[in-house]
C-alpha positions in Angstrom: -46.0 41.4 -16.4 -47.2 41.7 -12.5 -45.2 40.0 -9.8 -47.2 36.7 -9.3 -46.9 35.9 -13.0 -43.1 37.0 -12.8 -42.9 34.5 -9.8 -44.6 31.7 -11.6 -42.3 32.0 -14.5 -39.2 32.7 -12.9 -39.5 29.9 -10.0 -38.8 32.8 -7.5 -41.6 33.4 -5.0 -43.4 36.6 -4.4 -41.9 36.9 -0.9 -37.9 36.5 -2.3 -38.9 39.2 -5.1 -39.7 41.8 -2.4 -37.2 40.8 -0.6 -34.8 41.5 -3.2 -36.5 45.0 -3.7 -36.2 45.8 -0.1 -32.3 45.4 -0.9 -32.7 47.4 -3.7 -31.1 44.4 -5.6 -34.3 44.7 -8.2 -36.2 47.3 -8.9 -39.6 46.8 -10.8 -39.7 49.3 -13.9 -43.6 50.4 -13.4 -46.4 50.7 -11.4 -49.8 49.7 -12.7 -52.6 52.2 -12.3 -53.6 50.6 -9.4 -50.4 50.6 -7.8 -49.0 46.9 -8.2 -45.5 46.2 -9.2 -45.0 45.8 -13.1 -41.8 44.0 -14.1 -40.4 44.8 -17.7 -38.2 42.2 -20.0 -35.1 43.5 -18.3 -36.2 43.0 -15.0 -36.9 39.3 -15.8 -33.6 39.4 -17.0 -31.6 40.9 -14.3 -33.9 37.9 -11.9 -32.2 35.4 -13.8 -28.5 36.9 -13.4 -29.5 37.1 -9.8 -30.7 33.6 -9.7 -27.6 32.4 -11.5 -25.1 34.0 -9.1 -26.7 32.7 -6.4 -26.2 29.3 -7.3 -22.4 30.2 -7.2 -22.4 30.1 -3.9 -22.3 34.8 -3.9 -23.8 36.4 -1.5 -26.8 38.9 -2.3 -24.7 42.1 -1.3 -21.8 40.5 -3.9 -24.2 39.9 -6.5 -25.5 43.3 -6.0 -21.9 44.6 -6.8 -21.5 42.2 -9.9 -24.6 43.6 -11.5 -24.1 47.3 -10.3 -20.5 48.3 -10.3 -19.3 48.8 -13.9 -15.3 48.9 -12.4 -16.3 45.6 -10.8 -13.7 42.1 -11.6 -14.8 39.1 -11.6 -12.1 37.3 -11.1 -10.6 38.1 -7.8 -14.6 37.0 -6.6 -14.3 33.8 -8.3 -10.7 33.0 -6.7 -12.2 33.5 -3.4 -15.4 31.2 -4.5 -13.3 28.5 -5.1 -11.3 29.1 -2.0 -14.3 29.2 0.2 -15.3 26.0 -1.8 -12.4 23.7 -1.0 -12.6 24.6 2.7 -16.0 23.8 2.8 -15.6 20.5 0.9 -12.9 19.5 3.1 -14.7 20.6 6.5 -17.5 18.1 5.2 -15.0 15.7 4.2 -13.5 15.3 7.6 -17.4 15.7 9.3 -17.9 12.5 6.7 -14.9 10.7 8.0 -15.6 11.3 11.7 -19.1 10.1 10.9 -18.2 6.6 9.1 -15.7 6.0 12.0 -18.3 6.4 14.8 -20.2 4.1 12.9 -17.3 1.7 12.3 -17.4 1.6 16.2 -20.9 0.1 16.3 -22.1 2.3 19.4 -25.3 1.0 21.2 -25.7 4.2 22.8 -25.2 8.0 23.3 -22.7 7.6 25.9 -20.5 5.2 23.6 -20.9 7.7 20.6 -19.5 10.5 22.8 -16.7 8.7 24.2 -15.9 7.7 20.4 -16.1 11.4 19.7 -13.8 12.5 22.4 -11.3 9.4 21.5 -11.1 10.7 18.2 -11.0 14.6 19.6 -8.1 13.1 21.9 -6.3 11.6 18.8 -6.1 15.1 16.8 -4.7 16.8 19.9 -2.1 19.6 19.8 -0.9 18.2 23.0 1.3 15.3 22.8 0.3 13.8 26.3 -3.1 14.0 25.4 -2.7 11.8 22.5 -0.4 9.6 24.4 -3.5 9.2 26.7 -5.8 8.2 24.5 -3.8 5.2 23.0 -3.1 4.1 26.0 -6.5 4.4 27.5 -8.0 2.8 23.8 -8.0 -0.9 24.7 -10.1 -0.4 28.0 -12.4 2.2 27.5 -13.6 2.7 23.8 -14.7 0.9 20.8 -11.4 2.2 18.6 -12.1 3.0 14.9 -8.9 1.2 13.4 -8.8 3.6 10.5 -8.4 6.4 13.1 -5.7 4.7 14.9 -3.9 4.0 11.5 -4.2 7.8 10.4 -3.0 8.7 13.9 -0.2 6.0 13.7 1.5 7.5 10.0 1.3 11.0 10.9 2.6 10.7 14.5 5.9 12.1 15.0 6.4 12.2 18.9 8.4 8.7 19.7 6.3 7.9 22.9 3.2 8.6 21.3 4.0 6.5 18.3 5.3 4.0 20.1 1.5 3.9 22.4 -0.6 4.2 19.2 1.3 1.1 17.6 0.6 -0.7 20.9 -3.1 0.3 20.8 -3.2 -0.7 17.1 -1.9 -4.3 17.5 -4.5 -4.7 20.4 -7.3 -3.4 18.5 -10.1 -5.8 17.1 -10.0 -4.1 13.8 -7.3 -5.1 11.4 -5.2 -2.3 10.4 -2.9 -4.3 8.0 -4.4 -3.4 4.5 -4.4 0.4 5.7 -0.9 0.2 6.7 0.2 -1.7 3.5 -1.2 1.0 1.8 1.5 3.5 3.7 4.2 1.4 2.4 3.0 3.2 -0.5 3.6 6.8 0.4 5.8 9.2 -1.3 7.0 10.5 2.0 9.8 8.1 3.6 8.7 9.1 7.2 4.9 7.7 6.7 6.6 4.8 5.0 8.8 4.2 7.8 5.7 4.4 10.1 3.7 2.1 8.3 6.4 -1.0 8.2 6.8 -0.3 12.1 3.6 -0.5 12.9 3.1 -3.6 10.7 6.0 -5.3 12.3 4.2 -4.8 15.9 0.9 -6.2 14.3 0.1 -10.2 15.3 -1.2 -12.6 12.4 -0.1 -14.2 9.3 -1.6 -11.4 7.1 0.7 -8.5 8.7 3.5 -11.3 8.4 2.8 -11.8 4.6 3.0 -7.9 4.1 6.2 -7.8 5.7 7.5 -10.6 3.6 6.2 -8.2 0.4 8.2 -5.5 2.2 11.8 -7.0 1.7 11.7 -6.2 -2.1 10.5 -2.7 -1.6 12.7 0.1 -2.8 12.9 1.7 0.3 16.2 0.2 2.4 14.9 1.3 5.6 11.2 -0.4 4.9 13.1 -3.5 3.6 15.0 -3.3 7.0 12.5 -2.5 9.5 10.4 -5.4 7.6 13.5 -7.8 8.3 14.2 -7.5 11.3 10.5 -8.3 12.5 10.9 -11.3 10.0 13.9 -12.5 11.9 12.3 -12.2 15.4 9.7 -14.5 13.8 12.1 -16.9 12.5 11.3 -16.4 8.9 14.3 -17.1 7.0 13.2 -15.0 4.2 14.7 -12.0 5.7 18.5 -13.5 5.9 19.6 -11.9 2.5 18.3 -8.1 3.5 19.9 -8.8 7.4 23.3 -9.6 5.8 22.6 -6.5 3.3 21.9 -4.2 6.6 25.6 -5.7 8.1 27.1 -4.5 5.0 25.4 -1.1 4.8 26.0 -0.5 8.5 22.5 0.0 9.1 21.2 -1.1 12.3 23.9 -3.9 11.4 23.8 -5.0 15.4 20.1 -5.7 15.5 20.5 -7.7 12.1 23.5 -9.7 13.2 21.1 -10.6 16.6 18.2 -11.4 14.1 20.4 -13.8 12.3 21.6 -15.3 15.2 17.8 -15.9 16.0 17.4 -17.4 12.6 20.3 -19.6 13.5 18.1 -22.1 15.4 19.4 -25.2 14.1 22.3 -26.6 12.3 20.9 -26.6 8.7 19.9 -22.5 9.2 23.2 -21.8 10.8 25.5 -23.2 8.3 23.1 -21.4 5.3 23.4 -18.0 7.3 27.2 -18.8 7.6 27.8 -19.5 4.0 26.0 -16.3 3.3 28.0 -14.1 5.4 31.3 -15.6 4.3 29.9 -15.1 0.7 29.7 -11.3 1.0 33.2 -11.5 2.9 34.2 -12.5 -0.4 33.0 -10.1 -2.7 35.2 -7.8 -4.3 33.1 -4.6 -3.7 32.6 -5.1 -0.2 35.0 -2.7 1.4 36.7 -2.9 4.8 34.7 -1.2 7.5 31.8 -3.9 6.1 34.3 -6.8 6.1 34.7 -6.3 9.9 31.1 -6.2 10.5 30.7 -9.1 8.8 33.1 -10.9 11.0 31.4 -9.9 14.0 28.4 -11.1 12.9 29.7 -14.8 12.8 30.2 -14.6 16.6 26.6 -15.5 17.3 26.3 -18.1 14.6 26.9 -22.1 15.7 27.8 -24.8 13.8 31.6 -25.8 12.2 30.8 -23.6 9.1 31.5 -20.3 11.1 34.0 -21.8 13.0 35.8 -22.8 9.9 35.3 -19.3 8.5 36.6 -17.4 11.6 39.7 -19.9 11.3 40.2 -18.5 7.8 39.7 -15.3 8.3 42.1 -15.0 11.5 44.6 -15.2 8.6 43.4 -12.7 6.6 45.1 -9.8 4.8 43.2 -7.2 6.3 44.8 -6.7 10.0 41.2 -5.6 11.7 39.2 -8.5 10.2 42.1 -10.8 11.4 42.1 -9.8 15.0 38.6 -9.4 15.1 38.3 -13.3 14.1 41.2 -14.2 16.0 39.2 -12.8 19.2 36.2 -14.6 18.5 37.8 -17.7 18.1 38.7 -17.2 21.6 35.7 -16.4 23.0 34.0 -19.7 21.1 36.6 -21.9 22.7 35.7 -20.6 26.0 32.0 -21.6 26.0 
């Protein structure tokens, strides 16, 4: 079979067949009397073998080894191809993500495109200072892709940079609330904490609703940050979690401050005081926690808290009694 017919039947151009021959990858079995290349059935099978291996991403040199080296074992090469393919997919995925973020910024000219690219590169810098500068400059200079900011917030380990990124996210035009809510479901505890802290700084009802949902989260750290944020916003749903934090000794001072903020009227103050007293009376509440609960009554106004402190001043636990007595003196002096 002559080269033109081979090209037609195999789909491999005559030029490529000659290239294979020049590399020693394919040698026609014979020549016609006029000197034209003549391919046998075995040559045709080799062409299809070459094309099959090319479809897997093998180089022509690797294909030659695979077909001609009797000791060649394909497993190592296939493993290497898998690794290369994964790396290529990861690189292409990262490029696609970057292009989508540039598109989301809706640039009107190449100057804005370049600004967004520079911003994204700075967010991915190994320098904490560069990442912080990018976050602090984002509100004024760049149409910030909110997905990029959320991703940066969730992975940032430097506390100063993390604060700057949360600030930038809270002031961005996009809504990062749904993405941060997804972060609350991360299997990594540090990512969950970063997500809830960022949610706590977002304005608006949607963020508050997500924080309310987080009050029932299985992670106590997430529940705590959500309760503190809601407490400062005057949301009474946070009260039980804030009391739990005082009992556990986890950010108990901040939790007590949030309770005092929530005790803005007589009814709310009485409910909070009753909740603290109920936990004091709980059989499983240990001595250090009882002292913290007593201290939390200090800034709760109203007669319920005052009566509770009077009772606690006669408590069998000396530390609780002394704390309650001291707090009563402070209240009397106000």
